[in-house]
C-alpha positions as CSV (number, residue, x, y, z in Angstrom):
1,M,-0.5,0.6,0.2
2,S,1.7,3.6,-0.6
3,R,1.7,6.4,1.5
4,I,1.2,10.1,1.7
5,S,1.8,12.7,3.9
6,V,-1.0,15.4,5.6
7,S,-0.6,18.5,6.6
8,E,-1.0,20.1,9.2
9,F,-5.1,21.6,7.9
10,T,-5.3,18.0,6.8
11,L,-4.4,16.7,10.0
12,D,-6.1,18.3,11.9
13,V,-9.9,17.9,10.1
14,L,-9.3,13.9,10.2
15,T,-8.2,13.6,13.5
16,G,-10.9,12.1,16.5
17,L,-12.9,11.4,12.9
18,G,-14.5,7.8,14.8
19,E,-16.0,6.3,11.5
20,P,-14.5,6.0,7.8
21,V,-15.5,9.6,5.9
22,E,-15.4,10.2,1.9
23,V,-13.3,12.4,1.0
24,C,-13.5,14.9,-2.4
25,D,-11.9,17.5,-3.9
26,D,-13.7,20.9,-4.5
27,T,-16.0,19.9,-6.7
28,G,-17.5,16.9,-4.9
29,K,-15.8,14.4,-6.1
30,V,-15.5,11.3,-3.8
31,L,-11.4,10.8,-5.0
32,G,-11.6,7.8,-1.8
33,R,-11.9,6.4,1.9
34,Y,-10.3,7.8,4.7
35,I,-10.6,4.8,7.6
36,P,-9.2,5.6,11.2
37,D,-7.9,2.7,12.3
38,G,-9.2,1.4,15.7
39,S,-12.8,2.9,13.7
40,R,-16.7,3.0,15.2
41,D,-17.5,0.4,12.5
42,D,-14.7,-1.6,12.8
43,R,-14.8,-2.7,16.0
44,E,-18.5,-3.3,16.4
45,L,-17.8,-6.2,13.5
46,Y,-15.2,-7.6,14.6
47,D,-17.3,-7.9,18.0
48,Q,-19.9,-9.4,16.3
49,A,-18.1,-12.2,15.4
50,R,-16.9,-12.9,18.1
51,R,-20.3,-12.9,19.7
52,L,-22.4,-15.2,16.3
53,F,-18.6,-17.5,16.1
54,D,-18.7,-20.3,18.6
55,F,-15.8,-21.5,18.9
56,A,-16.4,-25.2,20.6
57,E,-18.6,-25.6,18.0
58,A,-15.6,-25.0,15.9
59,D,-13.3,-27.1,17.5
60,R,-16.3,-29.9,18.1
61,R,-17.1,-29.8,14.3
62,M,-13.6,-29.9,13.9
63,A,-13.4,-33.3,15.8
64,T,-15.5,-34.7,14.6
65,E,-16.0,-34.0,11.1
66,K,-13.8,-35.4,8.6
67,Q,-14.6,-34.6,4.9
68,G,-15.2,-30.3,4.6
69,L,-17.1,-28.7,2.1
70,S,-16.9,-27.2,-1.2
71,I,-16.3,-23.9,-2.3
72,E,-19.7,-24.1,-4.1
73,Q,-21.1,-25.8,-0.6
74,V,-20.0,-23.0,1.0
75,R,-21.0,-20.3,-1.0
76,Q,-24.5,-22.3,-1.8
77,R,-25.0,-22.1,2.4
78,L,-24.0,-18.9,2.6
79,R,-27.2,-17.2,0.2
80,E,-29.0,-19.4,2.0
81,L,-28.3,-17.8,5.4
82,E,-28.4,-14.5,3.8
83,Q,-32.2,-14.8,2.3
84,S,-33.1,-16.2,5.8
85,S,-31.8,-13.1,7.6
C-alpha cells in the first residue's frame, strides 16, 4: 500500500474522526475513503463476529467431521443464510 503525507490542516480535520469518511475534491468528486485505525465500524464488526462465532462448536466440528465442503457448497449455504435473515 502506498502512503501519502498530509498537511497540518488536513491532519487537524482527520484527527478525532471515529468512522470512515469519503474524501472529495472541491467539486464533490470522491477521491477515496479515509478509515481511521480502530474505527467504530471495525470494532462493531469484530464484536459482532465474536458474538456469532462459537469456538466450542468449531472445535467439535473439527474433531468429528473428517470431510469439508466444496467452495460451491459453502457459497450456496451462505446464500441460504442471507435469504433467511
